[in-house]
C-alpha positions, 0 to 999 in steps of 0.5 A, a space after each residue: 210950261 209944258 202944255 202937254 199937261 192939257 193934251 187930249 190923252 192927259 185930260 181924258 185919262 184924268 176924267 176917267 180916273 175921276 169917274 171911277 175913283 169917286 164912288 170909292 172915296 170916303 166922305 171928306 177924303 184927304 188925298 195925296 197925288 204923287 208926281 202931280 206935275 201941275 196938279 191939274 188932276 187935283 184941280 179937276 177933282 175939286 172942280 167936279 165935287 169940292 165938298 167930297 174932299 177935305 184936302 188934296 196935296 200934290 207932291 212933285 220933285 220938280 220945283 218949277 212944276 210946283 210953282 206952275 201948279 200953285 198958279 194954276 190951282 190958285 182958286 183951291 189954294 185960296 179955298 184951303 182945299 189944295 196944297 202943292 209941295 216939292 218932294 220925292 214920292 219915293 221918300 215922302 212920308 205917305 202916312 195919313 191920307 185916305 187916298 194916294 194917287 200916282 198917275 206917273 209911276 212910269 216916270 219914277 225910277 222904282 216903286 218905293 213910293 208904293 211900299 211907303 203907303 200905309 196898309 189899308 189906304 185906298 190907292 189909284 195908279 195909272 200908267 201907260 204902254 208908251 215907250 220913249 222911241 226917240 220922244 222925250 217922254 222920260 219913261 223909266 219903267 215901261 209896262 207892256 200890258 194890263 197884266 204886267 201893270 197889275 203884277 208890278 203894282 200889287 194891291 191887297 184888294 182890287 176894286 177896279 182895273 181896266 185899260 183905256 185905249 187912246 187912239 188918234 186918226 194917224 194910227 198913233 195912240 197908246 193904252 192907259 192902265 188904271 187900278 184902284 184898290 186897297 194897299 
């Protein structure tokens, strides 16, 4: 298990997402989370307001990550609010949910997943300006700034778009970008 999923930046980014996405959610929303990893986001969303969601589906290409997600999200699986599945976000049928979230597009080879989302669906995307720089972040699509981010992930209607600066004492850090809107 990679405990980086519980790192400061990961948790702060997910809380930021929850705070800004919740006002736009329809009642009893069905949500797909692409590249869900251990689906900590789905668990956080349900912990914050379980009654706001009909269901949350976490989709990740990594079988081992989905196995860990099932253990970490057991409460919500038992409550029949959450499910984790192995799948490729770029080829997964993304029709039907009220909301599609992708917090890891920088780790994906392309943006096919965005093209597969039904027009009119509420979409939330997060990415960062992190580079590999010898680290093992597995960044496949680098985004330098918020302007590049918005250009790469064009939505029909933008409801929210901003940058969260994550900084540390040793002058290291990065910017987290988020856009919420309608496809």
